[in-house]
N, C-alpha and C positions, 0 to 999 in steps of 0.2 A: 504494500500500500504506500501511498505517498505520505510525506511528512505532514501530520496534522497542523503543524505551525504554518505550512505553506497555504493550507486551506483557509486558515484564519487571517493571515497577514498578507498573503500574496495571491489572492484568488485569480488575478489577471493572468498569472503564469499558467494556471490550470486551464483557464478559458482559451488562451492562445494555443495550448497543446491540443485541446479537444478540437479546436478549429482546424489545426493542421491535420489531424486525423480524420477530419470530415464528420465529426460527431457534434451533436447539439450540446448546449450548455445545461441541459435539463439535469444531468447527473450531478453537475456542480451545484446547481440550485438545491437539489435534494440533500446533498451532503452538507451544505451550509445551513439549511433549515434544521436538519437533524442534529447537527453539532450545536446550534444555538439552543434548541430545546433540551439537549442533554446538559449543557452548562447551566441553563435555568433550573433544571431538575436538581442538579448538584447543589445549587444555591438554596433552593427551597428546602431540600432535605437537611442541609447543614444548619439552616436557620431554625428549623423545627427541632433538631437534635440539641442545639444550644439552648433553646427554650425548655426542652425536656430536662436537660442537665440542671439548669437553674431552678426549675420547679422541684426537682428531686431534692435539692438542698433546702428549699422552703418546707417541703413535707417533713424532712428530717428534723427541722427546727421547730415545727408547729406542734400544737397539742389540742386536745379536745375537739370541739365542733369545727374549729378552723382547719384542723388537720384532716378531718373527714371530708370537708369541702375540697381541700387541695388534692386529696387522694382521688376523688371523683374526677377532678379536672385532669389529673395525671393519667387516669385510665383513658379518658377521651383523647388526650394528646398522644398517648401511646398508639392508638389506632391511626391517628393522622400520620405519625412517624412511620408506621408500618406501611401505610398506603404510599407515602412519599418515597419510601425505599423501593417499593415495587415499581412505582412510576420511573424512578431513577434507573432501575435495572432494565426496564423496557426501553427507555430512551437511549441508554448506553448501547444496547443491542442494535437498535435502529441506526444510531450514528455510526457504529462500527461497520455495519452492512453497507451503508451509503458511502462511507470512505473507501471500503474495499472494492466498491463497484467502479471507482475511478481508475482509469488506466494510468500507467506510468507517464511521467512528463517526458516528452521527446527532448533530446538535447539539441543544442544549437547546430544548425547545418543540415539537419534531416530534411529531405525534400517533402513538401506538403503535397497532399492530394492522395488519390487512390493508387492501386497497384500499378497502373500504367505510368505513373509519374516518377518512377525510379530514375536514378542518375547512374550512368556507367562510369566507374572509377578507373577501370583498367581492362585491357584486353590482352590475352596471352596466347601465343601460338597462331598457326595458320588454319583456316577453315579447310577441312579435308575435301579433296575432289577426286573423283574416280572416273576411269575411262571404261567403266562397265556399269551395268545397272546395280546400284547399291541395294543391299538387303537390309531389312530392319533387324533388330537384335534377336527376335524370335525366329525369323527365317534363317538366321545364322546358327542359333543355339540348338534348334531341334536336329538338324543333320549332324551337328557336332556331338549330340547326345549329352548335353550339359544342363539343359533346363527341360523339365517335364511338367507342363501346365495341365495336361489332360488328367494325369493321375493326382495332381494336387487338388484339382476340382473334385475328382471322384472321392477323395479321402476327406477333404475339409471344406469344399465349396469354392465359389468364385474368389479370385484374387489370392489364392494359395497356390503353391508350386513346390516342386522338388528341384534342388540343385544337385546334379549327379556328376560323379567323376571329376573331371577337370573344372566343372562349374563350381563344385564345392571347394576345390583347391583354389580357384580364382578368388572366391569370396574370402577364404582364409588368407590368401596372399595379401589382399587389401588390408585385412585386419592386422596381419603381421607387420606390414609396412607401416601402418598407423602406430603400432606399438613401438617400432624403431624410432619414429619421429618424436612421439611423446616422451619416450624414455630419454632420448638425447636432449630434449628440452627441459628435463628435470621434473616431469609430471610423475606423481605417484600412481601406479596402475591399480585398478580395482575391477572386481566383478561384483556389481551391486545387486540388491534385490530388484526384481521386476514387478513385484506387487508392493504397493504402498498404502498407508492409511489415508483416510479422507483429508485430515488436517495437513498432511504433507502435500498432497495433490492440490488442495485449496491454496496452501501457502505459496506455491510456485506460480499460481495464476492460471492453471490449466482447467479449472472448473467454471470458466466463464463462457464466452461465446462458442468455444470449441469443445464443450463438455460432451456433445453428442458423438465426438470422435473417439471417446475413451471407453474401453471395456471395463465394466463394473461387475464385481461379484457381491451381490447384496447380502447373501448369507454370511459372508466373511467380512463384509465392510472393507473391502480392499479393491484398489484399482490397478489394472495392468498398465504399465507405463509405456508411452509412445516414444520416450527418450530417457536415457539415464540421467539427463539433467535433473529430473525430479528427485531421484534418490540421492544424487550428489548435493543438491540444494538442501535436502533434509538431513544430510550427514552431520552438520554442525548446528542443527536447530536447537534453540535454548542453550547455546553455549557461548563462551567468550573465546574467540580464536586469537592465537598469538600470530600477529603479522609483523613482529619486530624484525624478522629476517626477510621480509618481502611477501609477495602473494603466496597463498596456499593453492597449489595446483594439483588436480586429480584428473586422470583419464580412465574412463570406464568402458569396458566392452560388454555389450548386453544385447539380448534379443528384444526387439521393440514391437509393440502391437498398436495398430490404429484401425478403427472401424471404417474409416473413409465414408462415413454416413452422408456427407454432403457432396460427394463427387458425382453422384447421379449419372453413372455410366461413363464417366470420363476416364480415359486411359485404362480401359479394361483389358487391353491386349498386352501380354507380356508382364514384366516385373517393374514397370515404372511406378505404378501406384498399387501397393499390395497391403495385406493386413498384417504381415509378419516379415521382419527383416532384421539383419544384424547391423549394429552401428558402434563405432568408436567415438566417444564424446569427450571433449575437453571441458573442464570446469575450473573457474578461478574464484577465489575469495581474495579481495584486496581492499584498499582504502577507497573512499569516495573520490579523493583527489587523483588517484592513480587509475581510475576505471577506464578513461578514454585511451590512455597509453596502453593499458593491458588489452584493450579491444584490438588495437593495431597489432600487438604481439600475436594474438590468437590468429588474426588474418595472415600474418607472416608465416606462422607454422602450417596453416592450410596450404599456402603456396609451396612450402617445402614438401608437403605430402604429395602434391601434384607434380612436382619437378621430376622430369624423366618419364612420365607416363604418356607423353605425346598427345595430350588432349588440347583442343582449342577451347578456351573458356574466357569468360568475362567476369568481372567483379562489379556488382551493383550495390548502390546505397539505396536500400529499400525505402519507399515512400511511407510517410507516417500513417496513412490510411491502411497500409498493408502490414503494419506491425502488430504483433500480439500484445495483449494488455500489459505484460511484464516488461517488454522491451522498450528502452529509450532510444535505441538505434540498432539497426541490423544490417550486416553486409552479407549478401549471398554470392556464392560462386556458382555460375551456371555454365555447364558444358554444352557444346554444339552437338546436337543429335542429327546426323545426316538424314535419316529416314523421315524426320519431321520437319527438317529445314528450320529448326528453331533451337533456342537455348533452353535447357532444363536444369533445375537446381541440383547441384551436387552437395554443397555444404552451405551452412549458414552459421554466423556467429553474432551473438546478441550481447549488448551491454544492458544489463537490467538494473544498473545503478544500485540503490538501496531498497528497491521495491520489494523484491522477494525476501531479503534478509530482515526487513522490518516486520513482515508478516510472520516470519519463522523465528524471530527474536535471536538473530545471530549478530554478535557484537565483537568489538575488539577494544583494547585499551591503547589509545594513541601515545600516551606517556608512560606506558608500562604498568604503573600502579595507580593511575588517576581514574577519572570518570570514563565510562564506555561510550563508544560511538557505534552506529550501525555500519556493518561492512557493506561493500558492493559485491555483487555476484555477476559473473559473465560465463557464457557457454559458447562452444563452437564444435562443429562436426569435423572429424578427421577422415572418416570413410563410412560408406554405407553400401548395402547390397546393390542399390541403384547404379553405382558406378560401373557395374558390369555392362549395363546398357551402352554407356558412352565408349567403353573400351572395345567391345565387340564391333560396334558400328564404325568407329574411327579406324580400327586396325584391320578391317576385313580385306581380303584379297579376292581376286576375280574367281578363283575356284571354290570360294566359300570357306577357305581357311582363315584363321585369325592369328596375327602376330602378337605375342605376349611382350609387353614392355620389359626392358631389361631389369628394372628394380623388382619386378614380380616373378621373374623366371626362377629364382632359387626355390620359391615356395610352390610354384605350379609344377616345376620339374621339366619344363620344355620351353622351347622358343616359339613353337608354332602349334596351334590346335588345328587338326585336319578333320574334315567330314568323315564320318565312320565308314562310308562306302568307299572312300578314297584311301583308306588305310590298308 
């Protein structure tokens, strides 16, 4: 959530951020009204409590008929205090809900507008061109025997698949490459839980507009995570983190799950948009002042991950209207997909400033032993299963074979994948 002090003292910052996101100021108005009612309820309760305390002293000092009258007054006042306390609790709940409904404040420089208003920051590599009819990733994968969509659908339904043989090795190669990059950068590796409690999912901001995308197990009150960002954000919930030696950095490998409830038939072919996939995620805890610099570092590590894979890609500064509620800024790396003639997301990295940490009560001590401040949290993808799409289509040959980029060859065990009938 945003800082309550900003709501009270700098509401114009919130209004400007909402405008950049293309959202109305109604949520701000509700938060302001609820916050005012909460503070009025606090004042009313404290006034009645003070009156009750003073009356208690009078009762103790009185005697006879006067005492009986004071006791009767005290009983009536006790009921008023009880009601005021209930009103205060209700107002506090409403104020918290209204504050939590506000998205993070976008940072300076984020493009305003909807998803079409992104700004291209960088373009890397050359767009692949072929002197033969290019195949899409599934046309390549099925003769190679590395992706089985038919049996995936038979066993689990649409948007599920099997990675077979070299397909499984290729996914593993991407994850091993990501482990190399993360380890060299000093990230602590993790394999986190993929089921989390509601308060952790809520704290990271994933139970808002995209809640329909999340698998929920009601009998267990647990959510399946669509990214290990959730578990990593919850790792230090209700803790004071030591940042005296710089940012705390974790990299987690996990299976991720997404319902894709809002895709409505989009990308049903192949493995571009699926319900289950592997992902290596970076996550940083740092100070609020260091957050923007750390954001650039995460982007640099993503570039390192892509170095040598021979993909044509661009980096975009995502427009405010396309940001999730937790993100103050997000950079996406999108690879060129020849069969679609367009760019598709490979990675994203988000600066969530203090938004998630304030909800999860994660703090640090700037002076070692002084008062605490809220930490900033950031996340960034290093590799996902979807990368296989870009690799297959970019490195395809006329005979349907696919060249494996050099950094991945030790993990796949070959330089070239060949159609099974050609072997």
